[in-house]
A tleap script that builds the chain and sets N, CA, C and O, in Angstrom:
source leaprc.protein.ff14SB
mol = sequence {
  NMET HIE GLY TYR GLY ILE MET GLN ALA LEU
  ALA GLU LYS THR ASP GLY ARG GLU ARG ILE
  LEU PRO GLY THR LEU TYR GLN SER ILE ALA
  ARG MET VAL GLY ALA GLU LEU VAL GLU GLU
  ARG ASP PRO PRO GLU GLY ASP ALA SER ALA
  GLY PRO ARG ARG ARG TYR TYR ARG ARG THR
  ALA PHE GLY LEU ALA VAL ALA LYS ALA GLU
  SER GLU ARG LEU ARG MET LEU LEU ALA MET
  ALA VAL SER GLU ASP ILE VAL THR GLU PRO
  ALA CGLN
}
set mol.1.N position { 140.228 101.418 64.284 }
set mol.1.CA position { 139.785 100.052 64.374 }
set mol.1.C position { 138.314 100.012 63.936 }
set mol.1.O position { 137.563 100.957 64.175 }
set mol.2.N position { 137.927 98.945 63.316 }
set mol.2.CA position { 136.533 98.789 62.900 }
set mol.2.C position { 135.759 98.030 63.977 }
set mol.2.O position { 136.353 97.444 64.883 }
set mol.3.N position { 134.436 98.046 63.871 }
set mol.3.CA position { 133.582 97.455 64.893 }
set mol.3.C position { 133.898 96.004 65.203 }
set mol.3.O position { 134.026 95.632 66.369 }
set mol.4.N position { 134.023 95.184 64.175 }
set mol.4.CA position { 134.319 93.770 64.403 }
set mol.4.C position { 135.671 93.610 65.093 }
set mol.4.O position { 135.837 92.739 65.947 }
set mol.5.N position { 136.633 94.449 64.722 }
set mol.5.CA position { 137.945 94.419 65.369 }
set mol.5.C position { 137.853 94.786 66.842 }
set mol.5.O position { 138.581 94.234 67.666 }
set mol.6.N position { 136.964 95.712 67.178 }
set mol.6.CA position { 136.757 96.089 68.577 }
set mol.6.C position { 136.223 94.892 69.353 }
set mol.6.O position { 136.683 94.614 70.460 }
set mol.7.N position { 135.249 94.179 68.775 }
set mol.7.CA position { 134.693 92.994 69.442 }
set mol.7.C position { 135.774 91.943 69.659 }
set mol.7.O position { 135.857 91.349 70.734 }
set mol.8.N position { 136.600 91.712 68.647 }
set mol.8.CA position { 137.675 90.726 68.757 }
set mol.8.C position { 138.700 91.141 69.812 }
set mol.8.O position { 139.135 90.312 70.612 }
set mol.9.N position { 139.086 92.409 69.818 }
set mol.9.CA position { 140.085 92.896 70.773 }
set mol.9.C position { 139.579 92.767 72.205 }
set mol.9.O position { 140.337 92.386 73.097 }
set mol.10.N position { 138.310 93.078 72.435 }
set mol.10.CA position { 137.736 92.957 73.772 }
set mol.10.C position { 137.783 91.512 74.241 }
set mol.10.O position { 138.194 91.236 75.368 }
set mol.11.N position { 137.369 90.601 73.392 }
set mol.11.CA position { 137.391 89.183 73.758 }
set mol.11.C position { 138.818 88.716 74.032 }
set mol.11.O position { 139.057 87.970 74.981 }
set mol.12.N position { 139.760 89.150 73.208 }
set mol.12.CA position { 141.160 88.735 73.374 }
set mol.12.C position { 141.770 89.300 74.647 }
set mol.12.O position { 142.439 88.582 75.390 }
set mol.13.N position { 141.543 90.582 74.902 }
set mol.13.CA position { 142.160 91.227 76.064 }
set mol.13.C position { 141.566 90.754 77.384 }
set mol.13.O position { 142.193 90.915 78.431 }
set mol.14.N position { 140.368 90.171 77.354 }
set mol.14.CA position { 139.732 89.675 78.576 }
set mol.14.C position { 139.708 88.154 78.615 }
set mol.14.O position { 138.987 87.563 79.420 }
set mol.15.N position { 140.489 87.520 77.753 }
set mol.15.CA position { 140.513 86.053 77.661 }
set mol.15.C position { 139.110 85.479 77.499 }
set mol.15.O position { 138.797 84.418 78.039 }
set mol.16.N position { 138.272 86.187 76.753 }
set mol.16.CA position { 136.930 85.714 76.458 }
set mol.16.C position { 135.915 85.925 77.568 }
set mol.16.O position { 134.758 85.531 77.422 }
set mol.17.N position { 136.323 86.541 78.683 }
set mol.17.CA position { 135.393 86.757 79.800 }
set mol.17.C position { 134.382 87.857 79.499 }
set mol.17.O position { 133.279 87.854 80.046 }
set mol.18.N position { 134.745 88.778 78.650 }
set mol.18.CA position { 133.845 89.875 78.293 }
set mol.18.C position { 133.621 89.853 76.794 }
set mol.18.O position { 134.529 89.563 76.015 }
set mol.19.N position { 132.414 90.159 76.412 }
set mol.19.CA position { 132.112 90.285 74.986 }
set mol.19.C position { 130.968 91.276 74.838 }
set mol.19.O position { 130.217 91.539 75.777 }
set mol.20.N position { 130.863 91.801 73.663 }
set mol.20.CA position { 129.807 92.769 73.382 }
set mol.20.C position { 129.131 92.338 72.090 }
set mol.20.O position { 129.789 91.965 71.119 }
set mol.21.N position { 127.826 92.396 72.098 }
set mol.21.CA position { 127.070 91.998 70.913 }
set mol.21.C position { 127.082 93.130 69.891 }
set mol.21.O position { 127.179 94.300 70.262 }
set mol.22.N position { 126.984 92.791 68.605 }
set mol.22.CA position { 127.078 93.822 67.560 }
set mol.22.C position { 126.084 94.968 67.726 }
set mol.22.O position { 126.459 96.129 67.567 }
set mol.23.N position { 124.837 94.669 68.037 }
set mol.23.CA position { 123.847 95.738 68.182 }
set mol.23.C position { 124.218 96.716 69.275 }
set mol.23.O position { 124.099 97.930 69.105 }
set mol.24.N position { 124.670 96.182 70.402 }
set mol.24.CA position { 125.088 97.025 71.519 }
set mol.24.C position { 126.310 97.849 71.136 }
set mol.24.O position { 126.379 99.043 71.427 }
set mol.25.N position { 127.268 97.208 70.484 }
set mol.25.CA position { 128.491 97.902 70.087 }
set mol.25.C position { 128.192 99.059 69.145 }
set mol.25.O position { 128.655 100.178 69.369 }
set mol.26.N position { 127.425 98.801 68.100 }
set mol.26.CA position { 127.194 99.849 67.105 }
set mol.26.C position { 126.325 100.978 67.653 }
set mol.26.O position { 126.480 102.124 67.232 }
set mol.27.N position { 125.412 100.679 68.585 }
set mol.27.CA position { 124.669 101.753 69.254 }
set mol.27.C position { 125.622 102.602 70.095 }
set mol.27.O position { 125.528 103.829 70.110 }
set mol.28.N position { 126.536 101.933 70.791 }
set mol.28.CA position { 127.508 102.654 71.615 }
set mol.28.C position { 128.427 103.515 70.759 }
set mol.28.O position { 128.721 104.659 71.108 }
set mol.29.N position { 128.877 102.963 69.642 }
set mol.29.CA position { 129.734 103.742 68.742 }
set mol.29.C position { 128.988 104.971 68.239 }
set mol.29.O position { 129.554 106.064 68.197 }
set mol.30.N position { 127.732 104.806 67.861 }
set mol.30.CA position { 126.947 105.947 67.374 }
set mol.30.C position { 126.838 107.027 68.445 }
set mol.30.O position { 126.963 108.214 68.144 }
set mol.31.N position { 126.606 106.621 69.696 }
set mol.31.CA position { 126.527 107.600 70.785 }
set mol.31.C position { 127.877 108.284 71.003 }
set mol.31.O position { 127.933 109.492 71.233 }
set mol.32.N position { 128.960 107.511 70.931 }
set mol.32.CA position { 130.292 108.097 71.132 }
set mol.32.C position { 130.666 109.046 69.997 }
set mol.32.O position { 131.315 110.065 70.232 }
set mol.33.N position { 130.263 108.722 68.773 }
set mol.33.CA position { 130.493 109.644 67.652 }
set mol.33.C position { 129.714 110.932 67.901 }
set mol.33.O position { 130.246 112.027 67.720 }
set mol.34.N position { 128.454 110.802 68.315 }
set mol.34.CA position { 127.623 111.974 68.602 }
set mol.34.C position { 128.187 112.841 69.711 }
set mol.34.O position { 128.042 114.064 69.688 }
set mol.35.N position { 128.833 112.206 70.687 }
set mol.35.CA position { 129.427 112.934 71.812 }
set mol.35.C position { 130.861 113.381 71.516 }
set mol.35.O position { 131.523 113.963 72.375 }
set mol.36.N position { 131.334 113.107 70.304 }
set mol.36.CA position { 132.684 113.464 69.859 }
set mol.36.C position { 133.784 112.800 70.686 }
set mol.36.O position { 134.864 113.362 70.870 }
set mol.37.N position { 133.489 111.588 71.182 }
set mol.37.CA position { 134.493 110.797 71.889 }
set mol.37.C position { 135.338 109.998 70.906 }
set mol.37.O position { 136.522 109.757 71.141 }
set mol.38.N position { 134.711 109.588 69.797 }
set mol.38.CA position { 135.406 108.902 68.707 }
set mol.38.C position { 134.964 109.539 67.402 }
set mol.38.O position { 133.951 110.236 67.344 }
set mol.39.N position { 135.740 109.288 66.354 }
set mol.39.CA position { 135.396 109.807 65.036 }
set mol.39.C position { 135.734 108.763 63.989 }
set mol.39.O position { 136.600 107.912 64.195 }
set mol.40.N position { 135.042 108.841 62.867 }
set mol.40.CA position { 135.370 107.938 61.763 }
set mol.40.C position { 136.704 108.351 61.172 }
set mol.40.O position { 137.074 109.525 61.185 }
set mol.41.N position { 137.416 107.364 60.654 }
set mol.41.CA position { 138.703 107.626 60.017 }
set mol.41.C position { 138.818 106.768 58.768 }
set mol.41.O position { 138.028 105.848 58.555 }
set mol.42.N position { 139.805 107.078 57.953 }
set mol.42.CA position { 140.069 106.267 56.762 }
set mol.42.C position { 140.653 104.928 57.189 }
set mol.42.O position { 141.285 104.834 58.241 }
set mol.43.N position { 140.445 103.883 56.373 }
set mol.43.CA position { 141.063 102.595 56.704 }
set mol.43.C position { 142.581 102.691 56.647 }
set mol.43.O position { 143.126 103.512 55.909 }
set mol.44.N position { 143.264 101.858 57.419 }
set mol.44.CA position { 144.729 101.859 57.367 }
set mol.44.C position { 145.227 101.471 55.980 }
set mol.44.O position { 144.570 100.717 55.263 }
set mol.45.N position { 146.384 101.988 55.611 }
set mol.45.CA position { 147.000 101.648 54.319 }
set mol.45.C position { 147.163 100.142 54.202 }
set mol.45.O position { 147.636 99.487 55.130 }
set mol.46.N position { 146.775 99.602 53.071 }
set mol.46.CA position { 146.995 98.190 52.789 }
set mol.46.C position { 146.095 97.231 53.528 }
set mol.46.O position { 146.368 96.030 53.538 }
set mol.47.N position { 145.035 97.708 54.146 }
set mol.47.CA position { 144.120 96.818 54.862 }
set mol.47.C position { 143.273 96.066 53.850 }
set mol.47.O position { 142.384 96.640 53.222 }
set mol.48.N position { 143.551 94.786 53.699 }
set mol.48.CA position { 142.844 93.967 52.713 }
set mol.48.C position { 141.385 93.755 53.095 }
set mol.48.O position { 140.556 93.469 52.232 }
set mol.49.N position { 141.063 93.893 54.383 }
set mol.49.CA position { 139.682 93.658 54.813 }
set mol.49.C position { 138.806 94.898 54.669 }
set mol.49.O position { 137.593 94.825 54.865 }
set mol.50.N position { 139.408 96.030 54.328 }
set mol.50.CA position { 138.640 97.270 54.201 }
set mol.50.C position { 137.701 97.170 53.012 }
set mol.50.O position { 138.124 96.883 51.892 }
set mol.51.N position { 136.445 97.405 53.264 }
set mol.51.CA position { 135.455 97.396 52.200 }
set mol.51.C position { 134.563 98.603 52.345 }
set mol.51.O position { 134.700 99.360 53.306 }
set mol.52.N position { 133.645 98.802 51.405 }
set mol.52.CA position { 132.800 99.992 51.455 }
set mol.52.C position { 131.892 100.037 52.683 }
set mol.52.O position { 131.483 101.118 53.108 }
set mol.53.N position { 131.571 98.873 53.259 }
set mol.53.CA position { 130.679 98.852 54.421 }
set mol.53.C position { 131.429 98.945 55.741 }
set mol.53.O position { 130.827 99.265 56.766 }
set mol.54.N position { 132.711 98.676 55.740 }
set mol.54.CA position { 133.485 98.662 56.982 }
set mol.54.C position { 133.884 100.085 57.348 }
set mol.54.O position { 134.497 100.796 56.552 }
set mol.55.N position { 133.532 100.484 58.550 }
set mol.55.CA position { 133.882 101.817 59.042 }
set mol.55.C position { 134.936 101.691 60.125 }
set mol.55.O position { 134.884 100.799 60.972 }
set mol.56.N position { 135.880 102.593 60.077 }
set mol.56.CA position { 136.970 102.608 61.047 }
set mol.56.C position { 136.803 103.821 61.956 }
set mol.56.O position { 136.311 104.868 61.535 }
set mol.57.N position { 137.220 103.660 63.209 }
set mol.57.CA position { 137.055 104.713 64.207 }
set mol.57.C position { 138.361 104.930 64.946 }
set mol.57.O position { 139.205 104.039 65.033 }
set mol.58.N position { 138.507 106.141 65.477 }
set mol.58.CA position { 139.633 106.440 66.358 }
set mol.58.C position { 139.129 107.347 67.475 }
set mol.58.O position { 138.161 108.092 67.319 }
set mol.59.N position { 139.807 107.258 68.580 }
set mol.59.CA position { 139.467 108.082 69.736 }
set mol.59.C position { 139.901 109.518 69.462 }
set mol.59.O position { 140.959 109.747 68.877 }
set mol.60.N position { 139.098 110.470 69.877 }
set mol.60.CA position { 139.462 111.882 69.758 }
set mol.60.C position { 140.268 112.291 70.994 }
set mol.60.O position { 140.342 111.538 71.965 }
set mol.61.N position { 140.862 113.469 70.958 }
set mol.61.CA position { 141.575 113.987 72.132 }
set mol.61.C position { 140.605 114.124 73.305 }
set mol.61.O position { 140.953 113.813 74.444 }
set mol.62.N position { 139.392 114.588 73.023 }
set mol.62.CA position { 138.372 114.698 74.063 }
set mol.62.C position { 138.020 113.309 74.595 }
set mol.62.O position { 137.860 113.129 75.802 }
set mol.63.N position { 137.900 112.329 73.701 }
set mol.63.CA position { 137.607 110.958 74.110 }
set mol.63.C position { 138.688 110.393 75.016 }
set mol.63.O position { 138.387 109.687 75.978 }
set mol.64.N position { 139.945 110.699 74.716 }
set mol.64.CA position { 141.047 110.248 75.563 }
set mol.64.C position { 140.960 110.892 76.945 }
set mol.64.O position { 141.171 110.221 77.955 }
set mol.65.N position { 140.652 112.180 76.997 }
set mol.65.CA position { 140.526 112.871 78.284 }
set mol.65.C position { 139.398 112.265 79.118 }
set mol.65.O position { 139.544 112.079 80.326 }
set mol.66.N position { 138.281 111.960 78.473 }
set mol.66.CA position { 137.150 111.344 79.175 }
set mol.66.C position { 137.535 109.949 79.665 }
set mol.66.O position { 137.211 109.581 80.794 }
set mol.67.N position { 138.219 109.174 78.832 }
set mol.67.CA position { 138.645 107.823 79.221 }
set mol.67.C position { 139.605 107.879 80.410 }
set mol.67.O position { 139.513 107.055 81.320 }
set mol.68.N position { 140.517 108.838 80.405 }
set mol.68.CA position { 141.454 108.975 81.526 }
set mol.68.C position { 140.719 109.343 82.810 }
set mol.68.O position { 141.003 108.785 83.870 }
set mol.69.N position { 139.779 110.275 82.720 }
set mol.69.CA position { 139.022 110.680 83.905 }
set mol.69.C position { 138.192 109.516 84.447 }
set mol.69.O position { 138.133 109.308 85.659 }
set mol.70.N position { 137.565 108.772 83.571 }
set mol.70.CA position { 136.757 107.625 84.000 }
set mol.70.C position { 137.647 106.539 84.593 }
set mol.70.O position { 137.271 105.904 85.578 }
set mol.71.N position { 138.813 106.318 84.011 }
set mol.71.CA position { 139.751 105.330 84.552 }
set mol.71.C position { 140.192 105.713 85.958 }
set mol.71.O position { 140.289 104.857 86.837 }
set mol.72.N position { 140.457 106.983 86.167 }
set mol.72.CA position { 140.857 107.446 87.499 }
set mol.72.C position { 139.711 107.276 88.494 }
set mol.72.O position { 139.940 106.891 89.640 }
set mol.73.N position { 138.494 107.557 88.072 }
set mol.73.CA position { 137.324 107.364 88.941 }
set mol.73.C position { 137.205 105.897 89.333 }
set mol.73.O position { 136.971 105.581 90.500 }
set mol.74.N position { 137.364 105.004 88.367 }
set mol.74.CA position { 137.279 103.571 88.657 }
set mol.74.C position { 138.431 103.115 89.548 }
set mol.74.O position { 138.244 102.258 90.411 }
set mol.75.N position { 139.624 103.682 89.346 }
set mol.75.CA position { 140.778 103.349 90.193 }
set mol.75.C position { 140.480 103.714 91.652 }
set mol.75.O position { 140.786 102.941 92.560 }
set mol.76.N position { 139.887 104.887 91.877 }
set mol.76.CA position { 139.554 105.311 93.241 }
set mol.76.C position { 138.507 104.386 93.858 }
set mol.76.O position { 138.612 104.027 95.030 }
set mol.77.N position { 137.504 104.002 93.079 }
set mol.77.CA position { 136.484 103.084 93.587 }
set mol.77.C position { 137.085 101.726 93.932 }
set mol.77.O position { 136.729 101.131 94.949 }
set mol.78.N position { 137.988 101.234 93.099 }
set mol.78.CA position { 138.644 99.960 93.378 }
set mol.78.C position { 139.485 100.057 94.645 }
set mol.78.O position { 139.480 99.134 95.459 }
set mol.79.N position { 140.200 101.154 94.821 }
set mol.79.CA position { 141.009 101.337 96.031 }
set mol.79.C position { 140.123 101.326 97.272 }
set mol.79.O position { 140.496 100.749 98.293 }
set mol.80.N position { 138.958 101.955 97.193 }
set mol.80.CA position { 138.024 101.933 98.323 }
set mol.80.C position { 137.546 100.515 98.597 }
set mol.80.O position { 137.470 100.101 99.754 }
set mol.81.N position { 137.224 99.765 97.549 }
set mol.81.CA position { 136.755 98.389 97.713 }
set mol.81.C position { 137.849 97.514 98.315 }
set mol.81.O position { 137.560 96.653 99.146 }
set mol.82.N position { 139.093 97.719 97.911 }
set mol.82.CA position { 140.211 96.955 98.474 }
set mol.82.C position { 140.390 97.310 99.946 }
set mol.82.O position { 140.570 96.419 100.777 }
set mol.83.N position { 140.342 98.599 100.280 }
set mol.83.CA position { 140.548 99.024 101.668 }
set mol.83.C position { 139.443 98.524 102.595 }
set mol.83.O position { 139.666 98.372 103.796 }
set mol.84.N position { 138.275 98.272 102.058 }
set mol.84.CA position { 137.148 97.756 102.849 }
set mol.84.C position { 137.064 96.229 102.792 }
set mol.84.O position { 136.093 95.642 103.267 }
set mol.85.N position { 138.084 95.586 102.210 }
set mol.85.CA position { 138.116 94.121 102.053 }
set mol.85.C position { 136.915 93.591 101.279 }
set mol.85.O position { 136.461 92.471 101.511 }
set mol.86.N position { 136.412 94.392 100.372 }
set mol.86.CA position { 135.326 93.943 99.496 }
set mol.86.C position { 135.906 93.095 98.374 }
set mol.86.O position { 135.315 92.092 97.972 }
set mol.87.N position { 137.054 93.499 97.879 }
set mol.87.CA position { 137.789 92.731 96.870 }
set mol.87.C position { 139.247 92.675 97.306 }
set mol.87.O position { 139.694 93.490 98.113 }
set mol.88.N position { 139.980 91.713 96.770 }
set mol.88.CA position { 141.408 91.634 97.053 }
set mol.88.C position { 142.156 92.496 96.050 }
set mol.88.O position { 141.608 92.897 95.023 }
set mol.89.N position { 143.391 92.770 96.356 }
set mol.89.CA position { 144.230 93.573 95.460 }
set mol.89.C position { 144.281 92.911 94.088 }
set mol.89.O position { 144.530 91.709 93.999 }
set mol.90.N position { 144.048 93.669 93.016 }
set mol.90.CA position { 144.069 93.066 91.676 }
set mol.90.C position { 145.469 92.593 91.301 }
set mol.90.O position { 146.469 93.174 91.722 }
set mol.91.N position { 145.521 91.537 90.508 }
set mol.91.CA position { 146.806 91.023 90.019 }
set mol.91.C position { 147.395 92.008 89.030 }
set mol.91.O position { 146.665 92.657 88.282 }
set mol.92.N position { 148.689 92.119 89.024 }
set mol.92.CA position { 149.374 93.023 88.096 }
set mol.92.C position { 149.713 92.318 86.825 }
set mol.92.O position { 150.295 92.919 85.921 }
savepdb mol mol.pdb
quit
């Protein structure tokens, strides 16, 4: 996925409640590339929007492992918050 696509997907998946500005996104992508969490990839076959300036990224195996570990950490924190009546059980 390319940077602009990431911004669009975030807005869509959160019904517009979350968004990320381009400068923040591209700094984050650069850090994730440096940490080998994501890597550049070739554009998908037949992508009409692919141009020389558009860069595409994919998660690495290491990036997936880190995302899973962080998701589990957040799941545990949410469970603690629910058990302490800080937040209600999230909707499924």
